[in-house]
VOPAGU-2260 file (C-alpha; in pm, 1 decimal, decimal comma):
REM VOPAGU-2260
SITE   aa  ch    i         X         Y         Z
SITE  MET   A    0       0,0       0,0       0,0
SITE  LEU   A    1     278,6     243,5      95,5
SITE  LYS   A    2     463,4     171,4    -229,0
SITE  THR   A    3     145,5     236,7    -427,0
SITE  ILE   A    4      90,8     570,6    -251,7
SITE  LEU   A    5     451,8     675,8    -316,2
SITE  ASN   A    6     418,3     585,8    -684,6
SITE  LYS   A    7      97,9     788,7    -702,6
SITE  LEU   A    8     268,4    1089,0    -539,8
SITE  ILE   A    9     552,2    1072,8    -793,1
SITE  TYR   A   10     294,6    1051,5   -1071,8
SITE  LEU   A   11     114,3    1352,3    -921,1
SITE  CYS   A   12     432,1    1563,4    -924,6
SITE  VAL   A   13     527,1    1465,2   -1280,4
SITE  MET   A   14     179,3    1531,9   -1418,2
SITE  LEU   A   15     156,6    1866,4   -1239,5
SITE  PHE   A   16     484,3    1971,2   -1398,5
SITE  ILE   A   17     371,7    1866,7   -1748,1
SITE  ILE   A   18      28,3    2029,6   -1716,6
SITE  SER   A   19     185,0    2346,3   -1574,1
SITE  ALA   A   20     431,6    2369,9   -1861,3
SITE  ILE   A   21     165,4    2322,0   -2129,6
SITE  SER   A   22     -75,0    2570,0   -1965,6
SITE  PHE   A   23     198,3    2827,7   -1908,6
SITE  VAL   A   24     316,9    2818,0   -2269,0
SITE  ALA   A   25     -37,6    2824,1   -2411,9
SITE  ILE   A   26    -140,7    3125,3   -2203,0
SITE  HIS   A   27     175,8    3326,2   -2261,6
SITE  LEU   A   28     165,2    3267,9   -2637,1
SITE  SER   A   29    -183,1    3418,9   -2663,7
SITE  PRO   A   30    -196,5    3710,4   -2911,8
SITE  ASN   A   31    -264,9    3976,7   -2647,6
SITE  SER   A   32    -149,3    4042,9   -2291,8
SITE  PHE   A   33    -280,4    4222,5   -1985,2
SITE  PHE   A   34     -58,6    4525,0   -2038,0
SITE  ALA   A   35     -87,3    4544,8   -2416,3
SITE  SER   A   36    -467,3    4519,0   -2402,7
SITE  GLY   A   37    -490,4    4847,0   -2214,3
SITE  ALA   A   38    -654,6    4687,6   -1910,4
SITE  LEU   A   39    -462,5    4927,0   -1686,3
SITE  ASN   A   40    -501,3    5237,6   -1900,2
SITE  PRO   A   41    -635,8    5258,7   -2257,6
SITE  ASN   A   42    -386,6    5538,1   -2330,8
SITE  ILE   A   43     -81,7    5355,4   -2199,1
SITE  THR   A   44     231,9    5410,6   -2406,2
SITE  LYS   A   45     449,7    5143,9   -2557,8
SITE  GLU   A   46     741,2    5251,2   -2336,3
SITE  SER   A   47     526,7    5206,7   -2024,6
SITE  VAL   A   48     420,7    4861,6   -2139,6
SITE  GLU   A   49     783,9    4758,5   -2188,3
SITE  LEU   A   50     871,4    4892,7   -1843,2
SITE  LEU   A   51     589,9    4695,3   -1680,1
SITE  LYS   A   52     693,6    4379,9   -1864,1
SITE  SER   A   53    1046,0    4430,1   -1733,6
SITE  ILE   A   54     919,7    4472,6   -1375,9
SITE  TYR   A   55     715,6    4150,9   -1392,2
SITE  GLY   A   56     987,0    3959,9   -1579,0
SITE  LEU   A   57     776,4    3920,0   -1892,4
SITE  ASP   A   58    1061,2    4039,7   -2112,2
SITE  LYS   A   59    1267,6    3729,3   -2036,3
SITE  PRO   A   60    1267,0    3411,3   -2249,2
SITE  LEU   A   61     958,7    3196,7   -2195,6
SITE  TYR   A   62    1147,1    2902,9   -2042,8
SITE  VAL   A   63    1314,3    3136,0   -1790,9
SITE  GLN   A   64     973,5    3277,0   -1695,4
SITE  PHE   A   65     830,8    2927,3   -1654,5
SITE  PHE   A   66    1104,8    2787,4   -1430,6
SITE  SER   A   67    1103,0    3102,9   -1221,5
SITE  TRP   A   68     725,1    3073,0   -1181,9
SITE  PHE   A   69     736,0    2697,1   -1110,7
SITE  LYS   A   70    1006,9    2743,5    -848,1
SITE  ALA   A   71     781,4    2994,0    -671,8
SITE  ILE   A   72     478,9    2762,7    -703,3
SITE  VAL   A   73     663,5    2486,4    -517,6
SITE  SER   A   74     680,5    2718,9    -216,6
SITE  LEU   A   75     310,4    2809,5    -268,6
SITE  ASP   A   76     394,4    3154,3    -401,4
SITE  PHE   A   77     147,8    3211,1    -686,1
SITE  GLY   A   78     274,7    3560,7    -759,4
SITE  ILE   A   79      94,0    3894,3    -767,3
SITE  SER   A   80    -227,4    3967,4    -955,9
SITE  PHE   A   81    -185,2    4213,3   -1242,6
SITE  SER   A   82    -536,9    4349,9   -1187,6
SITE  SER   A   83    -558,3    4399,2    -810,5
SITE  GLY   A   84    -192,5    4399,8    -707,9
SITE  ALA   A   85    -278,0    4150,8    -430,6
SITE  PHE   A   86    -107,9    3817,2    -374,7
SITE  VAL   A   87    -275,4    3550,3    -587,6
SITE  LYS   A   88    -266,2    3305,1    -296,1
SITE  ASP   A   89    -465,0    3548,4     -80,3
SITE  GLU   A   90    -714,9    3606,4    -362,2
SITE  ILE   A   91    -768,7    3232,3    -401,0
SITE  LEU   A   92    -789,1    3157,0     -27,5
SITE  SER   A   93   -1046,4    3431,6      24,8
SITE  ARG   A   94   -1275,3    3289,3    -244,9
SITE  LEU   A   95   -1215,7    2916,6    -212,6
SITE  PRO   A   96   -1437,8    2849,3      95,7
SITE  ILE   A   97   -1765,8    2961,5     -63,7
SITE  THR   A   98   -1692,0    2770,0    -385,7
SITE  MET   A   99   -1599,8    2457,6    -187,4
SITE  THR   A  100   -1916,1    2490,0      22,4
SITE  ILE   A  101   -2148,2    2518,6    -278,1
SITE  ASN   A  102   -1984,7    2238,3    -473,7
SITE  LEU   A  103   -1935,8    1987,2    -191,5
SITE  ILE   A  104   -2297,6    2022,7     -75,9
SITE  SER   A  105   -2415,3    1991,3    -437,3
SITE  MET   A  106   -2191,5    1690,6    -499,7
SITE  PHE   A  107   -2318,1    1515,6    -186,5
SITE  LEU   A  108   -2683,3    1573,6    -279,7
SITE  VAL   A  109   -2623,7    1461,1    -640,0
SITE  PHE   A  110   -2468,6    1131,6    -530,6
SITE  VAL   A  111   -2736,4    1060,2    -269,7
SITE  LEU   A  112   -3023,8    1131,4    -509,6
SITE  ALA   A  113   -2859,6     962,1    -808,9
SITE  PHE   A  114   -2772,9     653,6    -605,1
SITE  TYR   A  115   -3129,8     618,0    -478,7
SITE  PHE   A  116   -3316,9     694,1    -800,0
SITE  GLY   A  117   -3063,1     519,3   -1025,5
SITE  ILE   A  118   -3096,5     191,1    -837,2
SITE  LYS   A  119   -3473,0     232,3    -796,8
SITE  SER   A  120   -3511,0     292,4   -1169,5
SITE  ALA   A  121   -3299,5     -12,6   -1257,2
SITE  LEU   A  122   -3495,5    -239,1   -1023,0
SITE  LYS   A  123   -3823,8    -120,8   -1177,9
SITE  GLN   A  124   -3726,1    -134,7   -1544,9
SITE  ASN   A  125   -3997,6     -24,3   -1787,7
SITE  LYS   A  126   -4227,9      62,4   -1498,4
SITE  THR   A  127   -4372,7     410,5   -1444,6
SITE  ILE   A  128   -4102,1     519,5   -1200,2
SITE  ASP   A  129   -3829,4     406,8   -1441,5
SITE  LYS   A  130   -3980,5     606,2   -1726,7
SITE  VAL   A  131   -4027,0     917,2   -1510,6
SITE  VAL   A  132   -3672,9     903,5   -1368,8
SITE  SER   A  133   -3523,1     839,5   -1713,9
SITE  GLN   A  134   -3706,4    1133,2   -1872,1
SITE  LEU   A  135   -3616,2    1367,3   -1585,6
SITE  SER   A  136   -3253,2    1253,4   -1606,5
SITE  ILE   A  137   -3237,3    1325,9   -1979,7
SITE  LEU   A  138   -3400,3    1666,3   -1925,1
SITE  SER   A  139   -3154,4    1744,4   -1645,2
SITE  PHE   A  140   -2862,3    1637,3   -1862,4
SITE  CYS   A  141   -2971,7    1856,4   -2154,5
SITE  LEU   A  142   -3063,2    2178,7   -1972,7
SITE  PRO   A  143   -2778,3    2435,5   -1977,2
SITE  SER   A  144   -2704,4    2563,0   -1626,8
SITE  PHE   A  145   -2703,0    2929,0   -1732,9
SITE  TYR   A  146   -3050,3    2891,2   -1888,7
SITE  LEU   A  147   -3179,4    2714,6   -1578,2
SITE  GLY   A  148   -3024,8    2986,9   -1363,4
SITE  LEU   A  149   -3206,9    3260,7   -1552,5
SITE  ILE   A  150   -3536,4    3071,5   -1520,0
SITE  PHE   A  151   -3486,9    3029,5   -1145,0
SITE  ILE   A  152   -3401,2    3397,9   -1103,2
SITE  TYR   A  153   -3711,7    3507,5   -1292,3
SITE  ILE   A  154   -3949,5    3269,5   -1110,7
SITE  PHE   A  155   -3820,1    3270,6    -752,6
SITE  SER   A  156   -3651,3    3611,6    -726,2
SITE  ILE   A  157   -3837,3    3844,9    -962,1
SITE  TYR   A  158   -4188,8    3701,8    -999,8
SITE  PHE   A  159   -4256,2    3545,1    -657,6
SITE  GLU   A  160   -3979,5    3734,5    -470,1
SITE  LEU   A  161   -3910,2    3429,8    -254,7
SITE  LEU   A  162   -3532,0    3397,3    -281,1
SITE  PRO   A  163   -3243,1    3647,7    -294,9
SITE  LEU   A  164   -3137,3    3755,0    -641,9
SITE  SER   A  165   -2759,5    3747,0    -598,1
SITE  GLY   A  166   -2467,4    3736,7    -357,5
SITE  ILE   A  167   -2428,7    3522,1     -46,3
SITE  SER   A  168   -2541,1    3760,7     226,7
SITE  SER   A  169   -2795,9    4037,0     280,5
SITE  ASP   A  170   -2591,8    4210,2     550,5
SITE  ASN   A  171   -2215,5    4184,2     600,8
SITE  ASN   A  172   -2261,3    4266,9     970,3
SITE  LEU   A  173   -2449,7    3945,6    1045,2
SITE  THR   A  174   -2272,4    3694,8    1270,2
SITE  GLY   A  175   -2329,2    3351,5    1419,0
SITE  ILE   A  176   -2645,1    3159,6    1342,5
SITE  LYS   A  177   -2803,6    3458,5    1165,6
SITE  TYR   A  178   -2514,9    3469,1     917,0
SITE  ILE   A  179   -2536,0    3092,9     855,9
SITE  VAL   A  180   -2912,8    3105,3     797,0
SITE  ASP   A  181   -2883,4    3409,3     569,3
SITE  THR   A  182   -2603,1    3249,1     366,2
SITE  ALA   A  183   -2795,3    2921,3     336,6
SITE  TRP   A  184   -3098,6    3116,7     211,9
SITE  HIS   A  185   -2885,2    3283,1     -57,1
SITE  LEU   A  186   -2732,7    2951,2    -166,1
SITE  ILE   A  187   -3061,1    2766,3    -223,7
SITE  MET   A  188   -3081,7    2857,3    -593,5
SITE  PRO   A  189   -2712,4    2801,4    -688,5
SITE  ILE   A  190   -2701,5    2466,1    -510,2
SITE  SER   A  191   -3037,2    2357,8    -655,9
SITE  ILE   A  192   -2919,4    2436,2   -1008,6
SITE  MET   A  193   -2593,6    2245,5    -960,0
SITE  VAL   A  194   -2783,4    1946,2    -821,5
SITE  ILE   A  195   -3028,3    1948,3   -1113,1
SITE  GLY   A  196   -2740,6    1980,2   -1360,3
SITE  GLY   A  197   -2543,5    1689,4   -1213,2
SITE  PHE   A  198   -2836,1    1462,3   -1129,0
SITE  GLY   A  199   -2912,5    1345,3   -1482,8
SITE  ALA   A  200   -2575,4    1209,3   -1592,5
SITE  MET   A  201   -2503,7    1044,3   -1256,9
SITE  THR   A  202   -2847,2     882,0   -1233,6
SITE  ILE   A  203   -2822,0     740,9   -1586,7
SITE  TYR   A  204   -2471,4     612,8   -1507,6
SITE  ILE   A  205   -2577,7     435,7   -1187,0
SITE  ARG   A  206   -2892,3     298,1   -1353,0
SITE  GLN   A  207   -2689,4     141,2   -1634,4
SITE  LEU   A  208   -2437,8      -4,2   -1388,8
SITE  THR   A  209   -2715,4    -153,0   -1177,0
SITE  ILE   A  210   -2885,9    -308,3   -1481,1
SITE  LYS   A  211   -2553,2    -461,7   -1583,7
SITE  ILE   A  212   -2508,3    -606,4   -1234,2
SITE  LEU   A  213   -2864,9    -741,0   -1228,0
SITE  ASN   A  214   -2789,6    -941,8   -1543,6
SITE  GLN   A  215   -2490,8   -1118,6   -1386,5
SITE  ASP   A  216   -2506,9   -1490,8   -1306,8
SITE  TYR   A  217   -2445,5   -1442,1    -934,5
SITE  ILE   A  218   -2762,9   -1231,0    -909,3
SITE  PHE   A  219   -2970,4   -1511,5   -1066,0
SITE  PHE   A  220   -2800,3   -1754,4    -827,3
SITE  ALA   A  221   -2885,0   -1531,3    -529,6
SITE  LYS   A  222   -3248,2   -1511,7    -642,0
SITE  SER   A  223   -3260,2   -1891,1    -681,1
SITE  ARG   A  224   -3156,1   -1918,6    -316,6
SITE  GLN   A  225   -3466,6   -1712,4    -237,2
SITE  LEU   A  226   -3268,8   -1432,6     -74,5
SITE  SER   A  227   -3466,9   -1120,7       6,3
SITE  SER   A  228   -3436,4    -807,0    -205,8
SITE  ARG   A  229   -3260,9    -633,6      84,9
SITE  GLN   A  230   -3001,4    -911,6     109,9
SITE  ILE   A  231   -2936,8    -902,9    -264,4
SITE  MET   A  232   -2903,4    -525,1    -255,3
SITE  THR   A  233   -2672,7    -525,0      48,4
SITE  ASN   A  234   -2452,3    -822,4     -39,1
SITE  TYR   A  235   -2439,7    -819,5    -418,5
SITE  ILE   A  236   -2553,1    -497,9    -586,1
SITE  SER   A  237   -2417,5    -222,3    -358,9
SITE  PRO   A  238   -2062,1    -364,1    -321,4
SITE  ASN   A  239   -2027,9    -383,9    -700,0
SITE  LEU   A  240   -2134,2     -21,0    -737,1
SITE  TYR   A  241   -1869,5     112,9    -499,3
SITE  ALA   A  242   -1574,0      97,0    -739,2
SITE  PRO   A  243   -1721,6     288,0   -1036,5
SITE  VAL   A  244   -1903,1     536,7    -810,8
SITE  ILE   A  245   -1586,4     612,3    -610,8
SITE  THR   A  246   -1397,4     659,1    -936,9
SITE  MET   A  247   -1666,4     897,1   -1061,9
SITE  LEU   A  248   -1655,3    1085,3    -731,3
SITE  GLY   A  249   -1279,2    1129,9    -763,8
SITE  LEU   A  250   -1312,3    1259,3   -1118,3
SITE  SER   A  251   -1581,3    1504,6   -1004,8
SITE  LEU   A  252   -1340,5    1704,4    -785,4
SITE  PRO   A  253   -1222,2    1932,9   -1068,6
SITE  GLY   A  254   -1581,6    2049,4   -1107,3
SITE  ILE   A  255   -1535,8    2236,4    -779,0
SITE  ILE   A  256   -1376,0    2510,1    -988,4
SITE  GLY   A  257   -1482,1    2449,4   -1347,4
SITE  GLY   A  258   -1849,0    2402,4   -1271,2
SITE  SER   A  259   -1868,7    2725,4   -1072,6
SITE  VAL   A  260   -1776,0    2976,5   -1341,5
SITE  ILE   A  261   -2121,8    3017,7   -1496,1
SITE  LEU   A  262   -2326,5    2998,9   -1176,1
SITE  GLU   A  263   -2105,9    3233,7    -976,5
SITE  THR   A  264   -2118,1    3482,1   -1261,8
SITE  ILE   A  265   -2499,1    3462,9   -1288,1
SITE  PHE   A  266   -2554,6    3498,5    -912,5
SITE  SER   A  267   -2265,9    3743,4    -850,8
SITE  ILE   A  268   -2095,1    3512,9    -602,0
SITE  ASP   A  269   -1733,8    3607,1    -529,6
SITE  GLY   A  270   -1592,6    3257,1    -556,3
SITE  MET   A  271   -1324,2    3081,1    -757,3
SITE  GLY   A  272   -1540,9    3066,7   -1068,7
SITE  MET   A  273   -1598,5    3441,5   -1069,8
SITE  LEU   A  274   -1228,5    3502,1   -1002,7
SITE  PHE   A  275   -1129,2    3284,7   -1298,5
SITE  PHE   A  276   -1384,0    3454,2   -1525,5
SITE  GLN   A  277   -1255,6    3801,5   -1435,5
SITE  ALA   A  278    -892,7    3692,2   -1473,0
SITE  ALA   A  279    -961,2    3541,0   -1815,7
SITE  LEU   A  280   -1126,7    3861,8   -1937,5
SITE  SER   A  281    -836,3    4077,9   -1823,0
SITE  ARG   A  282    -565,6    3821,9   -1914,4
SITE  ASP   A  283    -435,4    3820,3   -1558,0
SITE  TYR   A  284    -174,1    3544,7   -1608,6
SITE  PRO   A  285     -78,0    3482,5   -1242,6
SITE  VAL   A  286    -440,4    3435,6   -1133,3
SITE  ILE   A  287    -525,7    3216,2   -1434,1
SITE  MET   A  288    -223,7    2993,9   -1376,4
SITE  GLY   A  289    -288,6    2975,1   -1002,5
SITE  ILE   A  290    -644,0    2853,2   -1056,7
SITE  LEU   A  291    -542,4    2614,7   -1336,8
SITE  ILE   A  292    -273,0    2454,8   -1122,1
SITE  ILE   A  293    -522,9    2404,7    -839,4
SITE  GLY   A  294    -770,6    2250,8   -1085,5
SITE  ALA   A  295    -502,3    2015,5   -1218,9
SITE  PHE   A  296    -399,1    1924,9    -864,4
SITE  LEU   A  297    -758,6    1842,1    -768,5
SITE  THR   A  298    -804,4    1630,9   -1083,1
SITE  ILE   A  299    -496,2    1418,3   -1023,2
SITE  LEU   A  300    -547,0    1406,7    -645,7
SITE  GLY   A  301    -908,2    1293,7    -687,5
SITE  ASN   A  302    -801,0    1016,3    -922,5
SITE  MET   A  303    -522,7     913,8    -683,9
SITE  ILE   A  304    -751,2     905,4    -379,0
SITE  ALA   A  305   -1006,8     699,4    -572,1
SITE  ASP   A  306    -736,9     446,7    -670,0
SITE  VAL   A  307    -608,3     418,0    -312,3
SITE  VAL   A  308    -960,5     374,7    -169,9
SITE  LEU   A  309   -1040,6     108,1    -430,3
SITE  LEU   A  310    -717,3     -72,5    -347,5
SITE  LYS   A  311    -808,5     -60,9      20,3
SITE  LEU   A  312   -1154,5    -203,2     -50,2
SITE  ASN   A  313   -1019,3    -464,4    -290,8
SITE  PRO   A  314    -648,7    -556,9    -245,7
SITE  TYR   A  315    -666,2    -770,6    -562,4
SITE  ALA   A  316    -740,2    -461,5    -774,7
SITE  LYS   A  317    -369,5    -384,8    -823,9
SITE  ASN   A  318    -335,7    -707,6   -1022,9
């Protein structure tokens, strides 16, 4: 087990280096830059642009810039934002908690609902509940989150005036339980939209897996022994769903950032998604690279954790 974990850690470091190099080169070879685009001042002179590039080290060869940046990243120094002048690490840490909260709650609800309805639908194939769940799953899978967000805003915020329109708090001076309740009230719509958006694909996935398991010989053997449905579910179906579901859960971690861009923009939530969107518009290289490296880290880490958990559950998996 220890050897496997060490191999995974080495793989994590190598992949992070490769992804960082590719992302760094791709971003820095883009046709326009933060300074040249006039994001600081539309009337900025060419001499001023060259001076700023010199200050930030952008006048050096690309490979020198990359190794200098990567050396700083190892010590968790993500550099300074071109737009705000603040440390990128501080920008990310200030916005990460709300994004993590929204996505982890949404992810938990998606897996609970998809697990229940996916299995229920598979056990009742071609029955009414199966048809209803399948149609709702397809609808959920096809609906764009931004379109769903606009519908929710119009219905619940504008027409009925039931839920807050944007942000995460009505009053920054709230503390304690009042702040928690107020924040939860603001997050009902964003979390609901993320759950609806993720429910369809996960439910279809679990339904198909369950149907495949139900067609295995050992299930027919279990039924021939007149085992109860609960025993079959507990001893045969659920254990065989753990591996693919855990793998899917690990691969869902990158969505903590990527899946937040649209929703945080629609609801004006100052999270990682909004930060990335603003950085992309202004070509703020340090912020973009900081968020990309975190996304890559979460992707590889999620995959690694899933592999280790699967190996723990089934020691024969490594063969």
